[in-house]
N, C-alpha and C positions, 0 to 999 in steps of 0.2 A: 597634542597627544590626547587631550580629553575627547576630541572629535573621533579619533581612532577607537577609543574605548567604547564610545557610544555606538559606533558602527559595528563593533564586535558583539555588543549586547543585542543590537537589533538583528544581526545575522543569526545569533544563537536562538533568539526568540522565533524568528521566521522558520528556521530549520526545525525547531520543536513543533511549530504549527503544522508544517508539512508532514512531519512524522505522525502526529496525532491524526491528521486528516486521512492519510493513507492507511494507517493501522485500523481506523474505523471502517474504511471501505473494505479492507481485508476481512475484518470481523463480520461485516454484513454478508460477505461471500460465504464465510464459514457457516453462518446461520442458514442461509438459503440452501447451501449444499446439504446440510444435515436434514433439512426438511424434505428436499427433493430425493435424497438418497434413501431416507426412511420410506418414502412412498414407493420407490423402486424396489426396495427390499421387501416391503409388505406384499407387493405384487409378484415377488419371486423373479424379478427381472434383473439378473446379475449383469447382463450385458449393458443395460442402461445405467446401472449403478457404476459400473466401471467407466463408462463414457463420461458420466458426471464427475467422477474423481479426476479424470484426465482434463476435462474442461476447467475444473476448479484449479488444478495445478497451473494450467496455462494462464488463467485469469490472475491468480495471485502473483505469478512470476512477472506478468506484464505490469501489474500495479506496483510491485517492488522496483522494477526497472524505471518506471515513470517517477516514482518517489525519489529515487537516487538522482535521476536527471534534474528534477526540480531542486533538490538540495545542492547539487553541483552548480546550478545556475546562480543560486544565492551566494555560494562560496566564491565563484568567479567574479560576480558583480562586486562583491565586497573587497576582493583582493585588488581590483583595478582602482578602487576609490582611494 
């Protein structure tokens, strides 16, 4: 039983690491978007600003999907053990 408890702790830690990693990536995207969108807005380029928002939404969705897949791999690996 002690081994199972250790596995659960390791699983929780790994999932937390994955969560932190992907949240940091998403935050980077937010910062980049803000900078690029500000430039587009300053130039009065509403079309480019809109495209940047769409691109950002796709990027964030992709990162979240990847994050969940990574966490699911950890969960499945631990449930087999």
